[in-house]
NURO-36911 format. One record per residue (C-alpha): x, y, z; residue in three letters. Coordinates in nm, 4 decimals, decimal comma. Example, Ala and Ser with C-alpha at 12.3 -4.5 7.8 and 13.67 -1.06 7.14 Angstrom:
REM NURO-36911
> east  north  up  aa
> 1,2300  -0,4500  0,7800  ALA
> 1,3670  -0,1060  0,7140  SER
//
This chain:
REM NURO-36911
> east  north  up  aa
> -2,6927  7,7125  -4,9678  UNK
> -2,3582  7,7072  -5,1399  UNK
> -2,1292  7,5040  -4,9195  UNK
> -1,9724  7,1712  -4,8206  UNK
> -1,8277  7,0821  -5,1587  UNK
> -1,5050  6,8845  -5,1826  UNK
> -1,3408  7,1398  -5,4123  UNK
> -1,3184  7,3944  -5,1349  UNK
> -1,2458  7,1810  -4,8332  UNK
> -0,8721  7,2295  -4,8507  UNK
> -0,9052  7,6082  -4,8501  UNK
> -1,1961  7,6592  -4,6152  UNK
> -1,1495  7,8880  -4,3172  UNK
> -1,4307  8,0528  -4,1377  UNK
> -1,5591  8,3633  -3,9651  UNK
> -1,7898  8,6620  -3,9897  UNK
> -1,6846  9,0245  -3,9547  UNK
> -1,9212  9,2301  -3,7440  UNK
> -1,9155  9,5143  -3,9927  UNK
> -2,1594  9,7262  -3,7962  UNK
> -1,9307  9,7253  -3,4926  UNK
> -2,1097  9,4504  -3,3029  UNK
> -1,8874  9,2872  -3,0433  UNK
> -1,7535  8,9486  -3,1409  UNK
> -1,8810  8,6591  -2,9309  UNK
> -1,6544  8,4821  -2,6884  UNK
> -1,6272  8,1070  -2,7188  UNK
> -1,8245  7,9102  -2,4627  UNK
> -1,7326  7,5432  -2,4851  UNK
> -1,9431  7,3134  -2,2730  UNK
> -1,7642  7,2139  -1,9551  UNK
> -1,9237  6,8750  -1,9079  UNK
> -1,7023  6,5690  -1,8803  UNK
> -1,7858  6,2439  -2,0507  UNK
> -1,7710  5,9300  -1,8371  UNK
> -1,8515  5,5736  -1,9250  UNK
> -1,8060  5,4084  -2,2653  UNK
> -1,5682  5,5652  -2,5152  UNK
> -1,7080  5,7520  -2,8119  UNK
> -1,6077  5,4675  -3,0405  UNK
> -1,7903  5,2159  -2,8214  UNK
> -2,1011  5,4335  -2,8268  UNK
> -2,0828  5,4627  -3,2050  UNK
> -2,0525  5,0877  -3,2467  UNK
> -2,3613  5,0335  -3,0337  UNK
> -2,5528  5,2869  -3,2401  UNK
> -2,4252  5,1173  -3,5565  UNK
> -2,5673  4,7835  -3,4465  UNK
> -2,9029  4,9481  -3,3792  UNK
> -2,9019  5,1238  -3,7184  UNK
> -2,8242  4,7997  -3,9031  UNK
> -3,0995  4,6182  -3,7127  UNK
> -3,3362  4,8974  -3,8168  UNK
> -3,2564  4,8363  -4,1840  UNK
> -2,9292  5,0170  -4,2435  UNK
> -3,0773  5,3030  -4,4467  UNK
> -3,0426  5,6785  -4,3939  UNK
> -3,1728  5,9804  -4,5853  UNK
> -3,0047  6,3158  -4,5239  UNK
> -3,1330  6,6476  -4,6553  UNK
> -2,8244  6,8674  -4,6914  UNK
> -2,8196  7,2355  -4,7758  UNK
> -2,6068  7,3047  -5,0811  UNK
> -2,5974  7,4305  -5,4359  UNK
> -2,4545  7,1387  -5,6305  UNK
> -2,5403  6,7668  -5,6479  UNK
> -2,2687  6,5547  -5,4913  UNK
> -2,1010  6,8332  -5,2977  UNK
> -2,1689  6,6584  -4,9645  UNK
> -2,0489  6,3195  -5,0845  UNK
> -1,7303  6,3624  -4,8816  UNK
> -1,9463  6,3252  -4,5699  UNK
> -2,1415  6,0314  -4,7076  UNK
> -1,8263  5,8526  -4,8241  UNK
> -1,6488  5,8960  -4,4899  UNK
> -1,9558  5,7752  -4,3001  UNK
> -2,0025  5,4644  -4,5157  UNK
> -1,6315  5,3857  -4,4988  UNK
> -1,6584  5,3669  -4,1210  UNK
> -1,9989  5,1942  -4,1246  UNK
> -1,9982  4,9817  -4,4426  UNK
> -2,3342  4,8148  -4,3789  UNK
> -2,5093  5,1493  -4,4037  UNK
> -2,6713  5,2912  -4,7181  UNK
> -2,6834  5,6703  -4,7207  UNK
> -2,8912  5,8853  -4,9523  UNK
> -2,7591  6,2439  -4,9475  UNK
> -3,0082  6,4836  -5,1077  UNK
> -2,8553  6,8262  -5,1752  UNK
> -3,0671  7,1336  -5,2438  UNK
> -3,0780  7,4956  -5,1366  UNK
> -3,1679  7,5229  -4,7685  UNK
> -3,4446  7,7622  -4,8726  UNK
> -3,6010  7,4749  -5,0726  UNK
> -3,5402  7,1953  -4,8230  UNK
> -3,7114  7,3895  -4,5444  UNK
> -4,0516  7,4191  -4,7183  UNK
> -4,0137  7,0613  -4,8436  UNK
> -3,9835  6,9428  -4,4832  UNK
> -4,2774  7,1614  -4,3772  UNK
> -4,4878  6,9965  -4,6460  UNK
> -4,3813  6,6456  -4,5424  UNK
> -4,4647  6,7156  -4,1791  UNK
> -4,8024  6,8689  -4,2669  UNK
> -4,8947  6,5724  -4,4871  UNK
> -4,7663  6,3139  -4,2341  UNK
> -4,5323  6,1797  -4,5009  UNK
> -4,1797  6,2444  -4,3699  UNK
> -3,9082  6,0721  -4,5726  UNK
> -3,6015  6,2635  -4,4486  UNK
> -3,4217  6,1419  -4,1367  UNK
> -3,1574  6,4087  -4,0786  UNK
> -3,1446  6,7682  -4,1981  UNK
> -2,8375  6,9922  -4,1924  UNK
> -2,9075  7,3367  -4,3294  UNK
> -2,8002  7,6987  -4,2910  UNK
> -3,1526  7,8255  -4,2189  UNK
> -3,1220  7,8721  -3,8424  UNK
> -3,4683  8,0222  -3,8146  UNK
> -3,6183  7,6935  -3,9346  UNK
> -3,4722  7,5056  -3,6389  UNK
> -3,6078  7,7359  -3,3712  UNK
> -3,9491  7,7261  -3,5380  UNK
> -3,9427  7,3488  -3,5818  UNK
> -3,8513  7,3064  -3,2164  UNK
> -4,1492  7,5186  -3,1114  UNK
> -4,3773  7,3251  -3,3476  UNK
> -4,2655  6,9852  -3,2150  UNK
> -4,1117  6,8791  -3,5462  UNK
> -3,7699  6,7773  -3,4112  UNK
> -3,6530  6,4744  -3,2133  UNK
> -3,4816  6,5569  -2,8857  UNK
> -3,1415  6,3911  -2,8987  UNK
> -2,7981  6,4735  -2,7625  UNK
> -2,5463  6,2984  -2,9901  UNK
> -2,2127  6,1589  -2,8839  UNK
> -1,9870  6,4584  -2,8183  UNK
> -2,2800  6,6963  -2,7667  UNK
> -2,1464  6,8140  -2,4294  UNK
> -1,8260  6,9330  -2,5994  UNK
> -2,0021  7,1497  -2,8598  UNK
> -1,9841  7,5275  -2,8153  UNK
> -2,2926  7,6404  -2,6279  UNK
> -2,3580  7,9191  -2,8791  UNK
> -2,4220  7,6781  -3,1673  UNK
> -2,6466  7,4170  -3,0060  UNK
> -2,9926  7,4116  -2,8559  UNK
> -2,9695  7,3908  -2,4781  UNK
> -3,2536  7,1378  -2,4728  UNK
> -3,0905  6,9090  -2,7289  UNK
> -3,3166  6,9492  -3,0329  UNK
> -3,0478  7,0690  -3,2782  UNK
> -2,6764  7,1381  -3,2901  UNK
> -2,4069  7,2874  -3,5091  UNK
> -2,2092  7,0193  -3,6927  UNK
> -1,9261  7,2008  -3,8714  UNK
> -1,8252  7,5604  -3,9383  UNK
> -1,8534  7,6510  -4,3058  UNK
> -1,7597  7,9829  -4,4589  UNK
> -1,7449  8,2177  -4,7556  UNK
> -1,4610  8,4476  -4,8549  UNK
> -1,2702  8,5250  -5,1777  UNK
> -1,2040  8,2907  -5,4684  UNK
> -0,9388  8,4240  -5,7072  UNK
> -0,7596  8,2865  -6,0127  UNK
> -0,4172  8,1423  -5,9366  UNK
> -0,2814  8,3095  -6,2512  UNK
> -0,3134  8,6448  -6,0724  UNK
> -0,0384  8,5542  -5,8271  UNK
> 0,0296  8,8363  -5,5810  UNK
> -0,2008  9,0606  -5,7820  UNK
> -0,5153  8,8823  -5,6660  UNK
> -0,7697  9,0962  -5,4794  UNK
> -0,7865  9,0353  -5,1060  UNK
> -0,9858  9,3177  -4,9494  UNK
> -1,3280  9,4168  -5,0802  UNK
> -1,1899  9,7457  -5,2109  UNK
> -0,9334  9,5566  -5,4216  UNK
> -1,2174  9,4350  -5,6429  UNK
> -1,2672  9,7963  -5,7552  UNK
> -0,9263  9,8176  -5,9217  UNK
> -0,9402  9,8986  -6,2949  UNK
> -0,7641  9,5784  -6,3960  UNK
> -1,0640  9,3715  -6,2803  UNK
> -1,3218  9,5444  -6,4952  UNK
> -1,5186  9,2858  -6,6980  UNK
> -1,3391  9,0033  -6,5118  UNK
> -1,5539  8,9615  -6,2004  UNK
> -1,8383  8,7155  -6,1468  UNK
> -2,0633  8,6909  -5,8404  UNK
> -2,3393  8,4690  -5,7092  UNK
> -2,6663  8,6594  -5,6869  UNK
> -2,6881  8,7942  -5,3305  UNK
> -3,0685  8,7762  -5,3488  UNK
> -3,0562  8,4012  -5,4188  UNK
> -2,9072  8,2785  -5,0914  UNK
> -2,9276  8,4188  -4,7382  UNK
> -2,5609  8,3555  -4,6620  UNK
> -2,4480  8,5425  -4,9747  UNK
> -2,7008  8,8136  -4,8924  UNK
> -2,5482  8,8551  -4,5475  UNK
> -2,2011  8,8831  -4,6999  UNK
> -2,3220  9,1764  -4,9115  UNK
> -2,5100  9,3220  -4,6137  UNK
> -2,1834  9,3395  -4,4237  UNK
> -2,0175  9,5162  -4,7171  UNK
> -2,2880  9,7807  -4,7422  UNK
> -2,2885  9,8245  -4,3636  UNK
> -1,9160  9,8961  -4,3779  UNK
> -1,8787  10,0815  -4,7094  UNK
> -2,2307  10,1954  -4,7932  UNK
> -2,4261  10,1354  -5,1135  UNK
> -2,1747  10,3546  -5,2954  UNK
> -1,9502  10,0479  -5,2837  UNK
> -2,2125  9,8468  -5,4736  UNK
> -2,2417  10,1223  -5,7339  UNK
> -1,8650  10,1204  -5,7846  UNK
> -1,8605  9,7416  -5,8006  UNK
> -2,1343  9,7391  -6,0642  UNK
> -1,9301  9,9886  -6,2657  UNK
> -1,6786  9,7039  -6,3024  UNK
> -1,9393  9,5302  -6,5207  UNK
> -1,9467  9,2026  -6,3252  UNK
> -2,1444  8,8961  -6,4309  UNK
> -2,4064  8,7520  -6,1925  UNK
> -2,4831  8,3788  -6,1882  UNK
> -2,6355  8,1327  -5,9421  UNK
> -2,3018  7,9708  -5,8474  UNK
> -1,9879  8,1704  -5,9206  UNK
> -1,6927  7,9887  -5,7621  UNK
> -1,6477  7,7171  -6,0242  UNK
> -1,6064  7,9792  -6,2980  UNK
> -1,2992  8,1439  -6,1490  UNK
> -0,9885  8,0736  -6,3539  UNK
> -1,1932  7,9898  -6,6638  UNK
> -1,2299  8,2277  -6,9568  UNK
> -1,1896  8,5879  -6,8431  UNK
> -1,3261  8,5291  -6,4918  UNK
> -1,0593  8,6143  -6,2350  UNK
> -1,2248  8,6809  -5,8995  UNK
> -1,5326  8,6635  -5,6812  UNK
> -1,6262  8,6919  -5,3152  UNK
> -1,9052  8,5713  -5,0899  UNK
> -1,8620  8,2089  -5,1865  UNK
> -1,6275  7,9138  -5,1700  UNK
> -1,5205  7,6350  -5,4011  UNK
> -1,1862  7,7120  -5,5599  UNK
> -1,1098  7,4672  -5,8399  UNK
> -0,7639  7,3158  -5,7749  UNK
> -0,5094  7,4425  -6,0232  UNK
> -0,7325  7,7241  -6,1434  UNK
> -0,8283  7,9165  -5,8333  UNK
> -0,7555  7,9637  -5,4656  UNK
> -0,9521  8,0626  -5,1555  UNK
> -0,8248  8,3751  -4,9788  UNK
> -0,9373  8,5575  -4,6675  UNK
> -0,9681  8,9336  -4,6222  UNK
> -0,7677  9,0771  -4,3358  UNK
> -0,9916  9,3807  -4,2858  UNK
> -1,3063  9,3622  -4,4948  UNK
> -1,6078  9,1447  -4,4039  UNK
> -1,6374  8,7766  -4,4714  UNK
> -1,8630  8,5056  -4,3404  UNK
> -1,8878  8,1867  -4,1357  UNK
> -2,1609  7,9858  -3,9688  UNK
> -2,2162  7,6540  -3,7953  UNK
> -2,4131  7,4297  -4,0297  UNK
> -2,6949  7,3065  -3,8066  UNK
> -2,8247  6,9509  -3,7897  UNK
> -3,1237  6,7770  -3,6363  UNK
> -3,3351  6,4622  -3,6507  UNK
> -3,6977  6,4910  -3,7561  UNK
> -3,9413  6,3590  -3,4980  UNK
> -4,1206  6,1467  -3,7594  UNK
> -3,8001  6,0271  -3,9252  UNK
> -3,8428  5,6731  -4,0624  UNK
> -3,4880  5,5715  -3,9609  UNK
> -3,4201  5,7228  -3,6202  UNK
> -3,1463  5,4794  -3,5195  UNK
> -2,9539  5,5606  -3,8383  UNK
> -3,0112  5,9317  -3,7821  UNK
> -2,8695  5,9098  -3,4299  UNK
> -2,5658  5,7255  -3,5588  UNK
> -2,5051  5,9896  -3,8259  UNK
> -2,5243  6,2884  -3,5902  UNK
> -2,3117  6,1122  -3,3298  UNK
> -2,0518  6,0221  -3,5911  UNK
> -2,0463  6,3803  -3,7189  UNK
> -1,9862  6,5217  -3,3702  UNK
> -1,7423  6,2545  -3,2549  UNK
> -1,3965  6,3826  -3,1743  UNK
> -1,2276  6,1760  -3,4444  UNK
> -1,4597  6,2974  -3,7201  UNK
> -1,4228  6,6572  -3,6067  UNK
> -1,0427  6,6195  -3,6072  UNK
> -1,0545  6,4671  -3,9540  UNK
> -1,2492  6,7678  -4,0800  UNK
> -0,9871  7,0111  -3,9489  UNK
> -0,7282  6,8312  -4,1608  UNK
> -0,9194  6,9725  -4,4593  UNK
> -0,9456  7,3241  -4,3151  UNK
> -1,2955  7,2816  -4,1699  UNK
> -1,3367  7,4207  -3,8202  UNK
> -1,4773  7,2041  -3,5434  UNK
> -1,7810  7,2939  -3,3345  UNK
> -1,6203  7,1177  -3,0373  UNK
> -1,4196  7,3133  -2,7840  UNK
> -1,1781  7,0245  -2,7319  UNK
> -1,0700  7,0064  -3,0994  UNK
> -0,7960  7,2437  -3,2141  UNK
> -0,8411  7,4822  -3,5051  UNK
> -0,7022  7,3836  -3,8458  UNK
> -0,3259  7,4156  -3,8714  UNK
> -0,2106  7,7746  -3,9033  UNK
> -0,5472  7,9211  -3,8006  UNK
> -0,6830  8,0875  -3,4904  UNK
> -0,9833  7,9534  -3,3074  UNK
> -1,3141  8,0321  -3,4744  UNK
> -1,4056  8,2883  -3,2060  UNK
> -1,0581  8,4406  -3,1818  UNK
> -1,0502  8,6690  -3,4859  UNK
> -1,1177  9,0349  -3,4149  UNK
> -1,3005  9,0754  -3,7447  UNK
> -1,5205  8,7651  -3,7147  UNK
> -1,8544  8,6842  -3,5618  UNK
> -1,9570  8,3260  -3,6411  UNK
> -2,3005  8,3977  -3,4916  UNK
> -2,3745  8,6914  -3,7207  UNK
> -2,5564  8,4960  -3,9900  UNK
> -2,7979  8,3379  -3,7434  UNK
> -2,8729  8,6817  -3,5973  UNK
> -2,9307  8,8235  -3,9456  UNK
> -3,1654  8,5401  -4,0408  UNK
> -3,3668  8,5676  -3,7201  UNK
> -3,5254  8,8928  -3,8433  UNK
> -3,6926  8,7904  -4,1672  UNK
> -3,8630  9,1269  -4,2119  UNK
> -3,5318  9,3142  -4,2108  UNK
> -3,3718  9,0434  -4,4252  UNK
> -3,6435  9,0634  -4,6887  UNK
> -3,6252  9,4436  -4,6871  UNK
> -3,2527  9,4311  -4,7602  UNK
> -3,3034  9,1629  -5,0252  UNK
> -3,5544  9,3820  -5,2084  UNK
> -3,3148  9,6745  -5,1978  UNK
> -3,0119  9,4833  -5,3276  UNK
> -3,2311  9,3383  -5,6047  UNK
> -3,2741  9,6918  -5,7387  UNK
> -2,9005  9,6932  -5,7996  UNK
> -2,8219  9,3399  -5,9199  UNK
> -3,1528  9,2484  -6,0817  UNK
> -3,3782  8,9465  -6,0398  UNK
> -3,2175  8,6034  -6,0147  UNK
> -3,1783  8,4380  -6,3544  UNK
> -3,1018  8,0756  -6,4485  UNK
> -3,1927  7,7281  -6,3249  UNK
> -3,1251  7,6205  -5,9678  UNK
> -2,7904  7,4366  -5,9902  UNK
> -2,8788  7,1937  -5,7112  UNK
> -3,1783  7,0709  -5,9109  UNK
> -3,1304  7,1905  -6,2689  UNK
> -3,3968  6,9608  -6,4149  UNK
> -3,6459  7,0189  -6,1323  UNK
> -3,6648  6,6499  -6,0458  UNK
> -3,6366  6,6469  -5,6656  UNK
> -4,0032  6,7119  -5,5970  UNK
> -4,1778  6,6845  -5,2598  UNK
> -4,0437  6,3573  -5,1151  UNK
> -3,6975  6,2865  -5,2631  UNK
> -3,5025  6,0025  -5,1049  UNK
> -3,2043  6,0351  -5,3373  UNK
> -3,0449  6,2964  -5,5637  UNK
> -3,2237  6,1510  -5,8662  UNK
> -3,5565  6,2541  -5,7223  UNK
> -3,6885  5,9095  -5,6378  UNK
> -4,0004  5,9785  -5,4337  UNK
> -4,0293  5,8105  -5,0962  UNK
//
């Protein structure tokens, strides 16, 4: 999964266009009221328990680049300085099987997982892999992005749209059809859609709206395909991409189509039932969903999953855009047969994925990583 990196936080805005004409979901914030201790008091109690447990936490985070979730780790440790956090970033499609293997071998080393693979969470719940836990602030989370029984919950809304070179000025492409303009021939670079389900869904929306003729026209622009495109924009001849995020400050900017499809989802988190540090895991999820943390994230353009936290400045609510459906990705991923069929078809156009996995370029993470260096737990 290509998300949660610091370079795109300031530009991140989120949503999914229902390109097939599907009605956009209406927001359903939980209506429960919280009584008793304040959120801060609850967090401090959890902190004491986590320190008594040993003060260690291992998080498996979906992503495409080592260190891209350090903004979460750094903010957490700043608030809870006695905690040591190991944030292991890898594609969600690799973390999921890694967790399956750990569970099967009774050797779980991860405490918390937050991934984009929604279908893993529903399966893990049915298989008894997840710990039932309602974090601080859980009652304020939109009902659509949390498990009603408390086994998993959305943590933040992440999204993909356009990344374009700042040197283009007003000439930067905004709508999907803008990328077909002659001036962008040989200057486009894209992440392989068949390498990541979120990118795949972005392309699925485009072909639903414009047909595969759009892909043929786009390929006539002679684009380059790589495993992580955003960081290349503004370098060399690369001027634009879509279906990603991560604009490099000074070189590129994140822009949002007004009409053509783009993508958002609630990154989902849970505690593993056999997690070795459950107290630390509960502290982490509760901190992530606390009102103050959610407000802090909106300062960077990240949308909250809580109904009582306003959208980032200058933006509508996540469910308020006519051309967005933040639940679309989870619906797409719930039908793996249809997803795999589309992946095979798009592969005929863009070719097989080439290059090393950027999250683990030296293939060191292995089966039981407890840190980004691949130390085995």
